[in-house]
Structures are given as C-alpha cells and as structure tokens.
C-alpha positions as a LaTeX table, in Angstrom:
\begin{tabular}{lrrr}
\hline
Residue & $x$ (\AA) & $y$ (\AA) & $z$ (\AA) \\
\hline
Unk1 & $-0.39$ & $-167.98$ & $-201.37$ \\
Unk2 & 0.65 & $-164.90$ & $-199.50$ \\
Unk3 & $-1.92$ & $-162.64$ & $-197.89$ \\
Unk4 & $-1.08$ & $-159.62$ & $-200.07$ \\
Unk5 & $-1.22$ & $-161.53$ & $-203.31$ \\
Unk6 & $-4.61$ & $-161.12$ & $-204.98$ \\
Unk7 & $-4.77$ & $-162.72$ & $-208.39$ \\
Unk8 & $-1.62$ & $-161.13$ & $-209.74$ \\
Unk9 & $-2.11$ & $-157.74$ & $-208.05$ \\
Unk10 & $-0.66$ & $-156.42$ & $-204.83$ \\
Unk11 & $-3.86$ & $-156.06$ & $-202.76$ \\
Unk12 & $-5.38$ & $-153.65$ & $-205.22$ \\
Unk13 & $-2.64$ & $-151.02$ & $-205.02$ \\
Unk14 & $-0.15$ & $-152.60$ & $-207.39$ \\
Unk15 & 3.26 & $-151.01$ & $-207.69$ \\
Unk16 & 1.96 & $-147.64$ & $-206.48$ \\
Unk17 & 1.46 & $-149.07$ & $-202.99$ \\
Unk18 & 4.99 & $-150.44$ & $-202.93$ \\
Unk19 & 6.45 & $-147.11$ & $-204.06$ \\
Unk20 & 4.42 & $-145.17$ & $-201.47$ \\
Unk21 & 5.55 & $-147.56$ & $-198.73$ \\
Unk22 & 9.22 & $-147.22$ & $-199.71$ \\
Unk23 & 8.94 & $-143.41$ & $-199.89$ \\
Unk24 & 7.30 & $-143.34$ & $-196.46$ \\
Unk25 & 10.12 & $-145.30$ & $-194.83$ \\
Unk26 & 12.78 & $-143.25$ & $-196.63$ \\
Unk27 & 11.11 & $-140.09$ & $-195.27$ \\
Unk28 & 11.05 & $-141.55$ & $-191.75$ \\
Unk29 & 14.75 & $-142.45$ & $-191.90$ \\
Unk30 & 15.73 & $-139.06$ & $-193.36$ \\
Unk31 & 13.71 & $-137.35$ & $-190.61$ \\
Unk32 & 15.49 & $-139.31$ & $-187.89$ \\
Unk33 & 18.91 & $-138.54$ & $-189.38$ \\
Unk34 & 18.02 & $-134.84$ & $-189.65$ \\
Unk35 & 16.84 & $-134.76$ & $-186.03$ \\
Unk36 & 20.01 & $-136.44$ & $-184.75$ \\
Unk37 & 22.24 & $-134.07$ & $-186.73$ \\
Unk38 & 20.28 & $-131.02$ & $-185.56$ \\
Unk39 & 20.63 & $-132.09$ & $-181.93$ \\
Unk40 & 24.35 & $-132.76$ & $-182.38$ \\
Unk41 & 24.96 & $-129.26$ & $-183.78$ \\
Unk42 & 23.47 & $-127.40$ & $-180.81$ \\
Unk43 & 25.84 & $-124.84$ & $-179.31$ \\
Unk44 & 27.56 & $-126.32$ & $-176.29$ \\
Unk45 & 26.54 & $-129.89$ & $-177.12$ \\
Unk46 & 29.04 & $-132.33$ & $-175.69$ \\
Unk47 & 31.16 & $-129.63$ & $-174.04$ \\
Unk48 & 29.72 & $-130.14$ & $-170.57$ \\
Unk49 & 28.18 & $-126.69$ & $-170.54$ \\
Unk50 & 24.76 & $-126.03$ & $-169.15$ \\
Unk51 & 22.02 & $-124.33$ & $-171.09$ \\
Unk52 & 20.89 & $-120.73$ & $-170.72$ \\
Unk53 & 18.99 & $-121.52$ & $-167.51$ \\
Unk54 & 21.98 & $-123.30$ & $-165.95$ \\
Unk55 & 24.69 & $-121.72$ & $-163.86$ \\
Unk56 & 27.44 & $-121.99$ & $-166.46$ \\
Unk57 & 25.73 & $-119.95$ & $-169.16$ \\
Unk58 & 23.50 & $-117.63$ & $-167.11$ \\
Unk59 & 24.16 & $-113.89$ & $-167.15$ \\
Unk60 & 22.12 & $-111.07$ & $-165.81$ \\
Unk61 & 21.48 & $-108.14$ & $-168.15$ \\
Unk62 & 24.02 & $-106.05$ & $-166.20$ \\
Unk63 & 26.71 & $-108.68$ & $-166.61$ \\
Unk64 & 26.02 & $-108.98$ & $-170.32$ \\
Unk65 & 26.32 & $-105.21$ & $-170.85$ \\
Unk66 & 29.52 & $-105.06$ & $-168.78$ \\
Unk67 & 31.01 & $-107.88$ & $-170.83$ \\
Unk68 & 30.01 & $-106.09$ & $-174.02$ \\
Unk69 & 31.57 & $-102.82$ & $-172.85$ \\
Unk70 & 34.76 & $-104.54$ & $-171.75$ \\
Unk71 & 35.21 & $-106.29$ & $-175.07$ \\
Unk72 & 34.56 & $-103.19$ & $-177.21$ \\
Unk73 & 38.11 & $-101.92$ & $-176.79$ \\
Unk74 & 39.69 & $-105.30$ & $-177.58$ \\
Unk75 & 40.37 & $-106.89$ & $-180.91$ \\
Unk76 & 38.19 & $-109.78$ & $-182.02$ \\
Unk77 & 41.02 & $-112.37$ & $-181.96$ \\
Unk78 & 41.95 & $-111.37$ & $-178.40$ \\
Unk79 & 38.32 & $-111.61$ & $-177.28$ \\
Unk80 & 38.03 & $-115.08$ & $-178.82$ \\
Unk81 & 41.28 & $-116.13$ & $-177.15$ \\
Unk82 & 39.98 & $-114.98$ & $-173.75$ \\
Unk83 & 36.72 & $-116.86$ & $-174.29$ \\
Unk84 & 38.62 & $-120.06$ & $-175.16$ \\
Unk85 & 40.73 & $-119.68$ & $-172.02$ \\
Unk86 & 37.63 & $-119.05$ & $-169.90$ \\
Unk87 & 35.99 & $-122.21$ & $-171.29$ \\
Unk88 & 39.10 & $-124.23$ & $-170.50$ \\
Unk89 & 39.90 & $-125.09$ & $-174.11$ \\
Unk90 & 43.50 & $-123.87$ & $-173.71$ \\
Unk91 & 45.81 & $-123.77$ & $-170.69$ \\
Unk92 & 47.43 & $-120.73$ & $-169.11$ \\
Unk93 & 50.78 & $-121.10$ & $-170.89$ \\
Unk94 & 49.16 & $-121.29$ & $-174.32$ \\
Unk95 & 46.89 & $-118.36$ & $-173.45$ \\
Unk96 & 49.80 & $-116.16$ & $-172.39$ \\
Unk97 & 51.87 & $-117.09$ & $-175.44$ \\
Unk98 & 49.05 & $-116.39$ & $-177.88$ \\
Unk99 & 48.12 & $-113.17$ & $-176.06$ \\
Unk100 & 51.73 & $-111.98$ & $-176.40$ \\
Unk101 & 51.57 & $-112.78$ & $-180.11$ \\
Unk102 & 48.34 & $-110.83$ & $-180.54$ \\
Unk103 & 49.15 & $-107.70$ & $-178.55$ \\
Unk104 & 51.58 & $-105.12$ & $-180.01$ \\
\hline
\end{tabular}
C-alpha cells in the first residue's frame, strides 16, 4: 500500500487536499510566468541600455530641462525620429530621408 492511502481516503484530506495541491502549483507556475513577463517588458530590456544610474540613461536636471525646451518647438514625430537615431535604431541615411519627409 502507498503511504498516502489510508483505508480508502487520501490521508484524511480526500479530494480537497488534491485540489488544494493542484491549485497551489498552478498559482506558483502562474506567478513565475507573470514575473518573467514583467521583467521582459521593462523599458530598455535587451537593448543594451543601462538603467537610470548608468551612464547611458543618466541626465542631470539641467540636461533634462534643456532637452525638454529643445523639443517643445518640434513636432512629436520628429522628436521620436531623433530619439530613434540617437539610440542607433536607424542609420544616418534613413534618418535624413525620414526627416526630409517630416519637415515642410
């Protein structure tokens, strides 16, 4: 006989114990999947960028305000294009072509 078998009952808990055990492991697996997905969605994940304390993403308050002032006169698509070029997502030729398309 198996150690959990007790005269036709599952160690006193019956089917409730089995259901609780299954729900526990389902919750553990769902929690792990949620954690992995949350970590994968972080901004800058997998792009080789450093976090806010690193050199690549660090800005002083003066730099942040200057960047904000400089981008106030520009359209949103042009600002996004410049950010993509600065991050290295597009090359110079593509940047210049798209900038010519965006500016009147």
